[in-house]
N, C-alpha and C positions, 0 to 999 in steps of 0.2 A: 178611453180609460181601460176598456176591456183588452184592446190591442197591447197597451203598455203592460198590463198585468200578465198577458200571455208571454210577452217577451221576457218579463221578469221570471216567469216559471221556467222558460227554456234556459235562461242564464243560470237559474238555480240547479237545473238538471246537469248542466255542464260542470258546475262547481262540485257536484256530487260524483262526477265521473260517469253519470248515466248517459247512454247513447241516445241521440235524437232519432226521430223517425227516418230522416234522410240518411243517417249513418248506420241504421240497423241492417243486419245481415238478413237475407231471406230465410227465415227459420224453417219454412216448409221444405225448401230445397236442401238445406243442411240436414234435416231429419231424414229425408229420403236417401241422401248420399251416405249418411252414417249407417243406415240400415242395410242398403243394398251392397255397399262395399265393405261392410264389416266382416272380418275373417270368421267371426262366429256364425254369421248368416251363411257364408259359403260352406263352412264345415257342416252345418246342419243340413244343407241341401245335398252335399256329397254323401252324407250318411243316410240318405233316404228317410229322414225323420218326418213324423207328422206334425212337428212343431210349427212349420210354416203355415199349415192349414189352420191351426189354432190361432196363430198370430194374425192371419188374414181375417178371421172372424172377429177378433178383438178390434182390429183396425176398422173393419166395416161398421161395427157398433159405435165406435167413437166418431167416425166420419158422419154416420147417420145422425148421431146426437148433435154434433157440431152444426150440421146443416139443418137440424130439426126435421129430418126425414124419419118419422116415427116408425114406419114399417121396416125400413132398413136397419135402424138401430135395434129394434126388437129382434129381428132375424139374426143379426150378428151376435147379440148377447145370448140368445137361446142356444145357438149353435156352439159358441165358445164354451158356455157352461156345460153343454152336453158332452163336449169333447174332453174337458179337463176339470170341471167342477169349480176350480178356484176363481174363474172370472165372474162367479155369482156376486162377489163383493163389489163389482163395478156398477151395480145397480144404483148406488148413491151418486157417483159422478154423472152417470147417464141421465138420471132424473133431473139433476141440477142443470145439465146442459140443455136438455129438452125443455125444461121449464123456464129457465132464465137466460139461456144463450151462452156465449163464450165467456172466457175468463174476464173478470172485471176487477178494477182496483177495489180495495177493501171498503165495505160498508157505504157510508154516505158521502164519499169524496167526490166522485165524478157522476153527475146527474145528467139525464137527458133533457134537452130543452123542450118545454111544453108550449110556452108562449114567450114573447119577448121579455116579459117581466117576471117569469116564474120558471120553476123546474119541477120535474117529477122523477120519481125513482122507477127503475125498470120493473115492470110487473111480472109476477110469476104466473106462467100459463098452466093452470091445473088441468085444463082441457086436454092439452097435449100429453100430460103425464098419464091421465086416465086412458087415453088412446094407446099410449105406449104399453101399459099393463094389459090392455085388452088384446093388442096384437101379440105381445109376448105370450099370453095364455094360448092364443090361437096357434102360434108357431110351435109352442111346446106340445100341445095336443096333437098337432100334425106330425111332429117328429116321433112322438111316442107311438102314434098309430102306425107309422111306417116301420118303426123298430119292432112293434108287436107282430106285424104281418111277416116281416122277414125272419123273425126269430121264433115263429110259431112252432117249428119242428125242433127247437133247441131250448125247451123249458120256458120260453116266453120272456117277458120283461123282468121278472124276478131274477132270473139268471143273469140278465144283462146288468142290472143294478149291482148284483153281487160281484161280478167280474170287472166292473168299471169303478163305480163310486166306492164300493166295499173294498176293492183292491187298493184304491188310493188312500182311504181312511185307515185301513188296518196295517199298512206298511208290511205286507207279507214278504215281498221280495227284497232281500238285503244285499243285492248285487251292488258292487261299488259304483258310485256316481259322483257328480261334483257337489252334491249336497252333504249334509252332516248326519241325517237321521239314520242312514244305513249302518254307520259305525256305532252310533249310540245304542240302537236297538239290538245290535249284535252283541253288545257287552252287558246290557241291562238284564237283571234277573226277570224271569217270566212273571213272577209275582207282582212286579211293579210295572209291567208292560202297559196294561190298560190305563193306569194312572197317567203315565207319561204320554201316551197317545192323546188323551184328553187335553193335557197341558199344552202340547205342541200345536194341536189343531185349534184350540180355543185362543191361543196366543195371537193368531191373525185377527180373530174377531174382536179381541180387546183393543186393537189399534184402529179399528174401522171408525168407530164413533168419535173419539177424540180428534182424529185427523180430519174427519168430515166437518166437525164444528169449527176447527181452526182454519181450514182451507176451503170453506164452502163457497167463497167468492172466486176461487180458481179451480173449477171442476176438472179442467184438462190436466192441470198439474196434479190434482188429487188422484186422477186415474193413473198417472205415471207412478205416483208413490205407491198406490195399491198394487200395481203390477210388479213393481220392484220388490215389495215386501213379500208378496205371494211367491215370487221366484226364488226368494231366499229360504222361505220356510216350507215350501211344498214338499211332498213326500219324495217325488222323483223329478228333480229339476234337470234341466238340460241347458246347453249353451244357447239354444234357440230362444229361451225365455230371457236371457240376458241381452241377446241381440235386439229383442223388441223394446225393452225399456231404455236401452242405450240409444236406440233410434228416436224414441219419444223424447229423450232428454234434449235432442237437438232442437225441438220446438221452443225451448226456453233459453236459447243461447244468449239472448239479449238480457233477460232478467237475471240470469245466473252468471253474467260476465265476471262478477267479482267473487265467485265461489272460491273458497280456500282449498288448498291441498290438491289442486287439479293435476299437477305434474306427479305428485305422490300417488294419486289414485290411478293415473294412466300407467305409471311404472309398475304399480302393484298388480293391476289387471294383466298387464303384459307378462310380468314375471310368473304369476301363478298359472296363467294359461299355457305358458311354455313349459313350466316344470311339471304340470299335471300329467301329460302323457308320458313324460320321462319316468316319473315315479310309478305310474301304472305299469310301465314296461318292466321296470326293475322288480316289481313285486309279483305281477301276474305271470309274465313270460319268462324272465330270466331267473327268478327265484333268489336274487341277491339282496332283496329288501323285504320289508314286511308291510303290514297294513298301515302302520303309523307313518310311513313315508308318504303314502298317498293321502292319508287323512290330514296330514299337516297342510298340504296344499289346499285341500277342501276347506279347512278351517280358515286359512289365510284368505281364500277367495270369498268366503262368507263375511269375514271381517271387513274386507274392502268394499263389499256391497253395502254393508251397514253404514260405513263411513260415508259412502256416496249418498245414500238416502238422507242421513242426518245433515250433511253439509248442504245438500240441495234444498232441503226444507228450510234450513236456517238462512240461506242466501235469499230465498224467495221472500221470507218474512222480513228480512232486512230491506229488500227492495221495496216491499209494500210500505214499510215504515218511512222510507225516503219519499215515496210518492205522497204519503199522507202528510208529511211535514211540508212538502212543497205546495200541495193543494191547499193546506190550511193557510199558508202564507199568502197565496193568491186570493183566497176567499176574503181574508181580512182587508186586503187592499181594495177589492171590489166593493166591499161595504163602506 
């Protein structure tokens, strides 16, 4: 009976157009290839940017959490947050990964066998989570101690926080970049500057909890969404940030196989990335354009990133609904 129901479920997946395990692409290999051969990654390395170091720390934290290596996950998260501040929001998917393991189908659908006649749900390991916070605290204190020793002659940790996190949060440098905040704060009145600083920074925090509630069963995908959102809304984004989340997107190539507007998004990314240096050259070097030329490409780039996040989340939820429907059908036949 169980074999027949399993065959029915596989047939149901085929009818939905979902790929079977034997037909799945090696998602890990695809993610590695997308990141390593991505032109954005190559450009970042050629520009001697520190983004690859930050990306390495984020990947280390995710790898450690997926493998439930608490010390490695805590080290990667502390270092990534120390370098860029925005990876702080990854604490939620990291805790979910360490506590409950890798992505699972939604809620009570697929249960682990306990006995031949019963099932149990995957338990959440609070012990590992507590160890993670203890190790994160230890690594943070160690990093602060080293920074305090090395910066003792330069006003200490207070000056470090002012020149790093304060610089990120206050958006003092309005040099053109691929983001949109530089243009906005160059045009806004100083009287409203503090208000809009709060609005833009808190906008990221407003998205954290709703996404965590809706995607708590897929912490790896949740981490991808958080990284993509922070790369859109951060004060000083770079193409290295986009290279990271585009590489992580390859991990979900099977679940997002039916994502809409794929060719449109690919063309949009390609077009904006080709036009951006051209518009920058016309404005900065040749003087035949103005800031609106370059800002238009930055706005288009941000819009395409938003569409990518929205479509990927929608496709993942549709994929989960299909799994839920198929699992419910099989459960009824088993009963």
